[in-house]
C-alpha positions in Angstrom: -6.4 17.3 36.1 -5.3 16.2 32.6 -7.5 16.7 29.6 -9.0 13.5 28.3 -8.8 12.6 24.7 -12.0 13.2 22.8 -13.8 10.5 20.8 -12.8 12.2 17.6 -9.1 12.3 18.6 -9.2 8.6 19.6 -10.7 7.7 16.3 -8.2 9.8 14.4 -5.3 8.2 16.3 -6.7 4.7 15.8 -7.2 5.4 12.1 -3.6 6.6 11.8 -2.3 3.6 13.5 -4.3 1.3 11.3 -3.1 3.1 8.2 0.5 2.8 9.4 0.2 -0.9 10.1 -1.5 -1.6 6.7 1.2 0.5 5.0 3.9 -1.7 6.4 2.2 -4.8 4.8 1.8 -2.9 1.5 5.4 -1.8 1.4 6.7 -5.3 2.2 4.6 -6.7 -0.7 5.7 -3.9 -3.0 9.4 -4.5 -2.1 8.9 -8.2 -2.8 7.4 -7.5 -6.2 10.2 -4.9 -6.9 12.8 -7.4 -6.0 11.2 -10.0 -8.3 11.1 -7.5 -11.2 14.8 -6.7 -10.7 16.1 -10.3 -10.2 13.6 -12.4 -12.1 12.9 -14.6 -9.2 11.8 -14.4 -5.5 14.5 -14.2 -2.9 14.2 -15.8 0.5 14.8 -12.6 2.5 12.2 -10.6 0.5 9.6 -13.3 0.9 10.4 -13.6 4.6 10.0 -9.9 5.2 6.7 -9.9 3.4 5.4 -12.9 5.3 6.4 -11.3 8.6 4.6 -8.1 7.9 1.6 -9.9 6.5 1.3 -12.0 9.6 1.4 -8.9 11.8 -1.4 -7.4 9.7 -3.4 -10.6 9.3 -6.7 -9.1 10.5 -6.3 -5.5 9.2 -7.6 -5.9 5.7 -10.9 -6.8 4.0 -11.5 -10.4 2.9 -10.7 -9.4 -0.7 -7.3 -7.9 0.2 -6.5 -10.7 2.5 -7.2 -13.3 -0.2 -5.1 -11.4 -2.7 -2.2 -11.2 -0.2 -2.5 -14.9 0.4 -2.4 -15.6 -3.3 0.7 -13.4 -3.6 2.4 -15.2 -0.7 1.5 -18.6 -2.2 2.9 -17.9 -5.7 6.0 -16.2 -4.4 6.7 -19.3 -2.2 6.1 -21.5 -5.2 8.6 -19.5 -7.3 11.2 -19.6 -4.5 10.7 -23.3 -4.0 10.8 -24.1 -7.7 14.0 -22.2 -8.2 15.6 -23.7 -5.2 14.9 -27.2 -6.4 16.2 -26.3 -9.9 19.5 -25.1 -8.4 20.0 -28.5 -6.8 19.0 -30.8 -9.6 21.5 -32.8 -11.6 21.8 -32.8 -15.4 20.2 -36.3 -15.5 16.8 -35.0 -14.2 15.6 -33.3 -17.4 11.9 -34.3 -17.0 11.7 -33.0 -13.4 13.7 -29.9 -14.4 11.2 -29.1 -17.1 8.3 -29.3 -14.6 10.0 -27.1 -12.1 11.1 -24.6 -14.8 7.5 -24.4 -16.0 6.3 -23.8 -12.4 8.9 -21.1 -11.8 8.1 -19.4 -15.1 4.3 -19.5 -14.5 4.6 -18.0 -11.0 7.1 -15.4 -12.1 4.8 -14.3 -15.0 2.0 -13.8 -12.5 4.2 -12.0 -9.9 5.6 -9.5 -12.5 2.1 -8.5 -13.4 1.2 -7.6 -9.8 2.9 -4.3 -9.1 0.0 -2.1 -10.4 -2.7 -4.6 -9.2 -1.2 -4.5 -5.7 -1.8 -0.8 -5.4 -5.3 -0.8 -6.8 -6.3 -3.9 -4.7 -5.0 -2.4 -1.4 -6.1 1.2 -2.1 -9.6 1.0 -0.8 -8.6 -0.6 2.5 -5.8 2.0 2.9 -8.3 4.8 2.5 -10.3 3.2 5.3 -13.3 2.1 3.2 
């Protein structure tokens, strides 16, 4: 007859799995922010990878961390959308270009500041607190 897993062992295994799932979301967010720092804008593939991991981990974080990740996703999406629109605008659309440039710059400024904040915001949840 096989030995059953103790309650402590089950808890430890669950905690390890939870940590691993949270880590995947954190790493996708970190990679998104790294890509933004390197390229000066959000790329579609980086945003998609983050969104996919965030969706898989939708209920794994505290309300504070979930709200922060939602804000990160929103501003990254805004940056990508603004830059995509700018790429397709003609020279005769100066007023609209100025608006989208301002939106892209504002979201980029916020995103670039998030690398350290990401770590400190997610740390407590990663520690299991």
